[in-house]
N, C-alpha and C positions, 0 to 999 in steps of 0.2 A: 394518634391516627389522623391522617389527613382525610377528612370526610368527603370532600369534593372529589379527590383523586380516587377514593374507593368507589364512589358512585359512578364515576366516569368509566372505570374498569368494569363495574358491574354491568353497566349498559353495554359495553363491548361484548361481554360474554353472553348477555341476553340476545343481542343482535346476531351473533354467530349461530345461535340456536333458533333464530327467527321466532323469538318469544317477546311479547311485550308485557310489562308489569307496571303496576302502580301500587303505592301503599301510602299510609298516613303514619307520620312519626310524631313524637313529642320529646320533651326533655332537652338535654344539652345539645344534641346534634341539631335539633331544630333551631335553637338559638344561635348556634354557630353558623349554620347555613344562611340564616337571615342577617348575619352581621351584627347581632345584638350583643354577643359576647365573643371574646377573643381567646378562649382557652381550648384545650384539647379535651377529648372524650375518648373512652375506650370502645364505645359501641354506639349503635344507632337502634333506638327503641321504636319498634313498630307497634302501632296501636291496632291497625286493621289493614287489610284482612290478614288472616293467618298466613304464615310462610308455607308455600306449597313446595313440592319436591324440586321443580325446576328452578325456582328462586334459591332454594337451599343449596343446590348443586352449584349454581353460578356464584353464590356468596362464598362457598367453600373454596372455589377456585380463586377468587379475589383474596381470601384469607391466605392461601398458600403463596400467591404471588407477592403479596405485600407484607408477609410475615405478621398477620393479624391473628388475634384470638379467634378460635373457630366460631365463637358466638358473637362476632362483631356486629352482626345483623340479627336481631332477636325480637321476639314477641313478649318479652318479660313484662312490660307494663300493660299488656292488652286488657287486663282486668279493670284498668282505670276507666274504660268506656262506660261501665255501669254507674260510675260516680260522676261523670261529666254531666253538665246541664243538657237537658233534652235539645236535640237539634245540632249537637256538636258536629255531626257528620255533614251538615249543610253549611257549617262555617269554616271548613278547612280551606287552605290556600296553597297554591303551587309554590314550592320553593326550590325545586330542581327539576329540570326537564331536558331530556335528551331523546334520541330517536325511539328507543325501546324502553325507557324508564321515566316515569313521573313520580316525584315524591311530593307529597302534601304534608303540611303541618296542621296540627290543631290550631285553632284561632288564638289570637293574643289573649282574649278573655279566658279561654280554656288553659292556656299556658300559665297565665297568672294563677288561676285557681289551682292547677296541678302542682305548680312549683310551691305555692304557699302551703298547700296540704302536705306536701313532702317536707317543707321546712319544719313543720310541726312535729315531724318524726325524726329529722336529721338536719343538722346545722349546715351541711355543705351546699344546700339550695339557697341560702341567704344571699350570697353574692350574685347568683343568677337572677334572683328577684330584684336586687338593687340595680342590676344592668338593664332589666326589663323596664324599669322606672314606671311602675303602675301609678296612675293618678290616685288621689285620695279616695275618690269614688270607686274606682276599680278595686282598690285594696279593701275597702269596707265591704264591698259585695263579696269578695273572696273570703273575707273573715266570717261574715254571716253564713255563707254557704258551707264553709268548712266546719263550722260549729255543728252542723246537722249530720256530719259524716262519721260519727263514732258514738257508740252507746254509753261509753264510760261517763259517769256522772261528773267527773272533773275535766272532761275534754273541752267543753265550751270555755271554761275559765283559762285552761292552758292555751287554747287558740287565741283567745282575747290577749293574753299576755304576749305571745309571739307577735301578734298584730301590732301591739303598742311598741314593742322593740323595733320592729321593722319600720313603723311610722317615724320613729326617732332617727333611724338609719337614713331614711329618705328625706329627712328635714321637714316632716309634717308636724312635728311636736317638739 
């Protein structure tokens, strides 16, 4: 999916309806729009606010026009906000802006944390983290914070191991 093309078309549909919307995203789409990674993604993950009916209708029109999955714009990861550090919503940055649509991304710090946490559950996020190139300090902060995010007694050890592997991948060890 060509993310920018999808958002430009979404803006056109919103403009036709005389509606303005903004939302915060995370994940691969955020990294792609910022030019951090050069891969494709099948969707755009909205963190906040929830998708209302008007935005949903416009997104469905875009999906139909571009042959996208009906859930190309979704709130799947919205629950991550409860696990981001306090003040995440004050750290967002604009990564796409048109007349009727503004897209924000969670901050670099929050992207590193969320991608590292996801890496601890699924390997596919490793390359995104490598492309993000967190500093050793940023990575250590993400490791320590992620250790607190699961009650499983073996979780901290698992997180530490994933952190060590990533540090090697990044050339820190």
